[in-house]
C-alpha positions, 0 to 999 in steps of 0.5 A, spaced: 343 299 868 338 302 863 342 308 863 348 304 862 346 300 856 343 307 853 336 304 853 332 310 851 328 314 857 321 313 852 322 305 853 323 305 861 316 304 863 315 298 858 322 296 861 320 296 868 313 293 868 316 287 864 321 286 870 315 287 875 311 282 871 316 277 870 317 277 878 310 275 879 309 268 881 304 264 877 297 262 879 299 256 880 304 256 885 298 257 890 296 250 889 303 247 890 305 247 882 311 249 881 313 253 875 317 247 871 310 244 871 306 243 865 300 249 868 306 253 868 308 251 860 301 251 858 300 258 861 306 261 857 304 257 850 301 261 844 297 254 842 295 248 845 293 242 841 291 237 845 289 230 841 286 224 845 281 219 843 276 216 848 274 222 853 273 230 853 280 233 852 281 236 859 280 244 857 273 242 855 271 238 861 266 240 866 269 239 874 264 233 874 267 229 869 274 231 871 273 228 878 270 222 875 276 221 870 281 223 876 278 218 881 278 213 876 286 213 875 290 209 879 293 215 883 292 216 890 289 223 892 287 225 898 280 228 898 284 235 898 288 233 892 283 231 888 279 238 890 285 241 888 286 238 881 279 240 879 280 247 882 287 247 877 283 244 871 277 249 872 282 255 873 285 253 866 279 252 862 278 260 864 285 262 861 283 258 855 276 261 855 280 268 855 285 266 850 279 264 846 276 272 845 283 274 841 284 267 837 281 261 834 279 255 839 280 249 834 277 241 836 281 237 833 277 229 833 282 223 830 277 219 827 277 211 830 279 208 824 286 212 823 290 206 823 296 206 827 297 213 830 300 216 837 294 218 839 291 211 839 295 209 845 294 215 849 292 223 848 298 228 848 298 235 847 303 239 843 305 246 846 307 252 841 311 258 844 310 262 838 315 267 837 319 266 844 324 262 839 323 256 844 321 248 842 315 245 841 313 241 848 309 235 847 
């Protein structure tokens, strides 16, 4: 196909590497999560902005804190599912730390006296995909 579309031989290595990378399954698949899940989108985002009140944002939580919060949510989980969710969060944190080595991580805190704001009802996250020409996801 590269010959057919007259793509120069100097780009073949790059294009073949990109094709191989696109075929690789995301790390989250090993934990039962699909590609069209939040974690899949978050992994591809170039900017993740999380706004919360009343709890530490997910990607900044310790494993014990995350486990306690997940246990408090009225969603039935087996012990294995709970452990799986904590492991996934820990891996997400590691990816954030790796990205932070190259980018700036900003923790934004909304003041309690802010007044009416969407984050007062519950937290929310905005994912931005930079130069990928994809819309932001909130």
